[in-house]
C-alpha positions in Angstrom: 0.1 -0.1 0.2 1.3 3.5 -0.9 1.7 5.9 1.6 -0.3 9.2 1.5 0.3 12.5 3.4 -0.6 16.2 3.0 3.1 17.0 3.6 6.2 14.4 3.1 9.2 15.6 4.8 12.6 14.2 3.6 15.0 14.2 6.5 14.5 13.8 10.3 17.0 16.1 11.3 16.4 19.4 13.4 14.4 21.1 10.9 12.4 18.1 9.7 11.4 17.0 13.1 10.5 20.4 14.1 8.2 21.0 11.0 6.7 17.4 11.6 5.8 18.5 15.2 4.4 21.8 14.3 2.4 20.7 11.3 0.9 17.4 13.2 -0.2 19.8 16.1 -2.2 21.6 13.4 -3.9 18.6 12.2 -2.0 18.0 9.0 -1.1 14.5 7.6 2.6 14.5 8.0 5.1 11.7 7.1 9.0 11.9 7.6 11.1 10.0 5.5 14.6 9.3 7.1 17.4 7.4 5.0 18.9 6.0 8.3 17.8 2.8 9.6 17.6 4.5 13.1 18.4 7.7 14.8 21.9 7.7 16.6 23.3 9.9 19.1 25.5 12.1 16.7 27.0 15.5 16.7 28.4 17.4 19.6 27.5 20.9 20.9 24.8 23.0 19.6 23.6 26.5 20.7 20.2 27.6 20.7 19.7 31.4 20.7 16.4 33.0 22.0 15.1 33.0 18.3 15.4 29.3 18.2 14.1 28.5 21.7 10.9 30.3 20.6 10.2 27.6 18.2 11.4 24.8 20.6 8.6 26.5 23.2 5.7 26.1 20.7 6.5 22.4 20.7 6.4 22.2 24.5 10.0 21.6 24.8 11.5 24.7 26.6 10.8 23.5 30.3 12.7 20.3 29.5 15.6 22.0 27.7 16.0 24.5 30.4 16.4 21.6 32.8 19.2 19.7 30.9 21.0 22.7 29.0 23.5 25.1 30.3 22.5 28.7 30.1 25.7 30.8 29.7 26.2 34.3 31.1 27.7 35.3 28.0 29.4 34.4 24.6 33.0 35.6 25.5 35.6 36.6 22.8 39.1 36.5 24.0 42.6 36.9 22.7 44.4 33.4 21.9 47.5 34.2 24.2 46.9 36.9 26.5 43.3 36.1 27.4 42.4 39.8 26.9 38.6 40.2 26.3 37.9 41.3 22.7 34.2 41.5 22.9 31.2 39.9 24.7 27.6 38.9 23.9 25.8 39.2 27.1 23.1 36.7 28.0 22.6 37.8 31.6 19.2 39.2 30.9 18.5 37.4 27.7 15.1 36.8 28.5 14.3 40.4 29.2 16.0 41.6 26.2 15.2 38.9 23.7 12.1 37.3 25.2 13.8 33.7 25.4 16.9 32.3 27.2 20.2 31.2 25.2 20.8 27.6 25.9 23.8 25.4 25.2 23.4 21.5 24.8 24.4 18.5 23.1 22.9 18.1 19.6 21.8 14.7 20.6 19.8 15.8 23.4 18.1 18.6 21.5 17.2 16.0 18.7 16.1 13.4 21.2 13.6 16.3 22.5 12.3 17.2 19.1 11.8 13.5 18.4 9.7 13.2 21.6 7.4 15.8 20.0 6.7 13.8 17.0 4.3 10.7 16.8 6.5 7.8 16.5 4.0 6.4 13.7 4.8 9.5 11.7 8.5 8.7 11.0 9.5 6.2 8.4 13.2 4.8 8.4 15.5 3.3 5.7 14.0 5.6 3.1 16.5 6.9 0.7 15.1 9.3 -1.7 15.7 8.4 -5.3 13.2 10.5 -7.3 10.1 12.9 -7.5 7.4 13.1 -9.9 5.3 16.3 -9.5 2.5 15.5 -11.9 -0.7 15.4 -9.8 0.5 15.7 -6.4 4.1 14.2 -5.8 5.2 10.7 -6.0 8.2 9.9 -4.0 10.2 6.9 -5.0 12.8 5.2 -2.5 15.8 3.0 -3.0 13.9 -0.1 -1.4 11.5 0.0 -4.2 8.7 1.5 -2.5 6.8 4.9 -3.2 4.7 7.5 -1.4 2.2 10.1 -2.5 2.1 13.7 -0.8 0.5 17.1 -1.7 3.5 18.7 -0.9 7.3 17.7 -0.3 9.9 19.5 2.1 13.4 18.6 1.6 14.8 19.0 5.1 17.8 16.3 4.0 20.7 18.5 5.0 23.8 19.8 3.2 23.9 17.0 0.7 20.1 17.4 -0.1 18.8 14.9 -2.6 15.6 17.2 -3.0 17.7 20.2 -3.8 19.7 18.1 -6.2 16.4 16.9 -8.0 15.1 20.7 -7.9 18.0 22.6 -8.8 20.7 20.2 -10.2 24.0 19.0 -8.7 25.8 21.6 -6.7 29.7 21.9 -6.1 30.4 23.6 -2.7 33.8 25.5 -2.2 36.3 24.2 0.2 37.4 27.0 2.5 40.9 25.5 3.1 40.1 25.1 6.9 38.9 22.1 8.9 37.3 21.8 12.3 37.8 19.4 15.0 34.9 18.9 17.3 34.3 16.6 20.5 32.5 16.2 23.7 34.0 14.5 26.7 33.5 14.3 30.4 34.5 17.4 32.5 35.8 15.1 35.2 38.8 14.3 33.0 39.9 17.9 33.8 40.5 17.1 37.3 38.4 19.9 39.0 38.7 22.5 36.3 35.3 23.3 34.4 34.2 26.0 31.9 31.9 28.8 33.3 30.7 30.1 29.9 30.9 30.0 26.2 34.2 31.3 25.1 35.7 31.7 21.6 39.5 32.1 21.6 40.8 34.0 18.6 44.3 33.2 17.1 45.8 35.2 14.1 44.2 32.4 11.5 42.6 30.0 13.8 40.2 29.8 16.6 38.6 27.5 19.2 35.2 27.5 20.9 34.5 26.0 24.0 31.6 25.5 26.3 29.6 23.1 28.8 26.6 21.3 27.1 24.6 20.2 30.3 23.2 22.3 33.3 25.6 20.3 35.5 28.5 21.3 33.5 29.6 17.5 33.5 30.1 17.3 29.6 32.5 19.8 27.9 32.4 20.5 24.1 35.0 22.4 21.8 35.0 23.0 18.1 37.9 24.5 15.9 38.6 26.2 12.8 42.1 25.6 11.4 43.8 26.1 8.2 44.5 22.8 6.5 44.3 23.2 2.6 45.0 19.5 1.9 42.1 17.7 3.8 38.9 18.2 2.2 36.8 15.5 3.8 33.2 16.8 4.4 32.4 14.2 7.1 31.0 14.6 10.6 32.2 11.3 11.7 35.9 11.2 10.4 38.2 10.5 13.3 40.8 13.2 14.0 44.3 13.4 15.7 44.4 14.9 19.2 48.2 15.4 18.5 47.6 17.5 15.4 45.2 19.7 17.5 47.6 20.0 20.1 50.1 21.2 17.4 47.6 23.7 16.1 47.0 25.4 19.5 50.4 25.4 20.8 51.0 28.8 22.7 47.2 29.5 23.2 46.0 30.2 26.5 46.4 28.1 29.7 42.7 27.5 29.8 42.7 26.3 26.4 45.5 24.0 27.0 43.8 22.5 30.2 40.8 21.6 28.1 42.9 20.0 25.4 45.1 18.0 27.6 42.0 16.3 29.2 40.3 15.5 25.6 40.7 11.9 24.6 39.5 11.9 21.2 38.2 14.3 18.3 36.3 14.2 15.1 37.4 16.2 12.1 35.5 17.6 9.1 36.6 20.1 6.1 34.7 23.4 6.0 33.1 24.1 2.7 30.8 27.2 1.8 28.0 27.5 -0.3 26.4 30.8 -1.8 22.7 32.0 -0.9 20.3 30.2 -3.4 17.8 32.6 -5.3 15.0 30.0 -5.1 14.1 27.4 -2.6 10.8 26.0 -4.2 9.4 24.8 -7.4 5.4 24.2 -7.3 4.8 21.6 -4.6 8.4 21.0 -3.5 10.5 23.3 -1.2 13.7 23.1 0.8 14.3 23.8 4.4 17.5 24.2 6.7 20.9 23.1 5.3 19.3 21.9 2.4 18.7 25.6 1.0 21.0 27.7 3.3 24.0 25.7 4.9 26.3 28.2 6.6 29.6 28.1 8.1 29.4 27.6 12.0 30.9 30.7 13.0 27.4 32.5 14.4 26.0 29.1 15.9 22.9 29.9 13.6 22.7 26.7 11.4 20.3 24.6 13.7 18.4 27.9 14.8 17.8 29.0 11.3 16.4 25.6 10.4 13.9 25.8 13.4 12.9 29.3 12.2 12.2 28.0 8.7 10.1 25.1 10.3 7.9 27.6 12.0 7.4 30.1 9.4 6.7 27.4 6.8 4.1 25.8 9.3 2.5 29.3 9.6 2.3 29.9 5.8 0.8 26.5 5.1 -1.8 27.4 7.8 -2.4 30.8 6.2 -2.4 29.8 2.4 -5.0 27.4 0.9 -2.6 26.6 -2.1 0.9 24.7 -1.3 2.6 26.4 -4.2 1.5 29.9 -2.8 2.4 29.0 0.7 6.0 27.8 -0.3 6.4 31.1 -2.2 5.3 33.0 0.7 7.8 31.1 3.0 10.5 31.7 0.4 9.9 35.3 0.5 10.0 35.7 4.2 13.1 33.6 4.7 15.5 34.1 1.8 16.8 37.7 2.9 17.4 36.7 6.5 19.0 33.5 5.8 21.2 35.0 3.2 22.3 37.6 5.6 23.1 34.9 8.2 25.2 33.1 5.7 27.1 35.8 4.7 27.7 37.3 8.3 28.8 34.0 9.4 31.2 33.7 6.7 33.1 36.9 7.7 33.9 35.2 10.9 33.8 38.5 13.0 30.6 37.9 15.0 31.0 39.2 18.7 34.4 40.9 18.2 32.9 44.1 16.7 30.4 46.3 18.2 27.1 45.4 16.9 23.3 45.1 18.1 22.8 41.2 18.2 19.1 41.7 18.5 18.5 41.4 14.5 19.4 37.8 15.4 18.2 36.9 18.9 15.1 39.1 19.0 13.8 37.8 15.5 10.1 36.3 16.4 9.0 33.7 14.0 5.6 34.0 15.4 5.2 37.7 15.0 6.7 38.3 11.5 3.9 39.1 9.0 3.0 36.4 6.4 4.3 37.8 3.1 2.5 38.0 -0.2 4.0 35.5 -2.3 4.4 37.7 -5.2 6.6 40.1 -3.2 10.2 38.8 -2.4 
């Protein structure tokens, strides 16, 4: 029997699950098609700014996340060697200023929370998308030989999106010549030392960001950005070499050294950049999150912007009787903001220059007026 849905969501990541949760609460028939055989606890740290927490609150997840996540006093930017403070994003009064808290947590914990907001029967595993046929609704064809029908399809299938490829053709990203190392490890390995906030240590041509990812501060995370023009593997699971990390951050501040000395292992992935897309939808098919606006991780807004997408798209589907018009409204509401986030992230100066961060954190997905689909 062929699956039928109002909206088929390709990909069960942060954006895909958020959209499924929001739409199912609105009574829509939703199906999530995930190519993995099961969800694993993957990833490392993730930052959820107030703009993202607003979406999580609508899914009923804010109380749980407040209990498990670390709420930093600030995002501090410091000089790599002297520790001089270069700038600070203050979150002491985040709820007063932005209307929601700033939370740091493990990506796996965030994903598990989002999964709890989606009825289990809506998720189909081991469904690798092969093709789409948009004549009379949308027919989805999967690698296992099965198919599904939907009135609309949302590609929330990440940076290597099959839906984007089917819509817009193959895309070749640009390697930045830089790599990132990331990991989470028990704070107890640092023998009494623990991080008190989120800090980005800025070197002349590299940086490292580190923070706790639990309310108890018993798990510590760091991620780097280091020149390495010969290693261009875009994989989140490739093993890195801690000796290489130690060499890359030789001479950095003593606090950095204490964290690195305690860390047992690390993952490594190459950083690629992609330009903002001029269009995210064609008829009853649209893109969401990294599938349409992947960004370098220097503002910590990748996951947050996927959550924003999910909320705006859910609102547009509510407001418009026609799927194509809803997708065009969604696109009109999101293109400019996500392009600005992509390009600002690419600059990698966030937090070191005097700026009003309210354009990022005070953005309220529930108050932005629904756009006319004919106006971009």
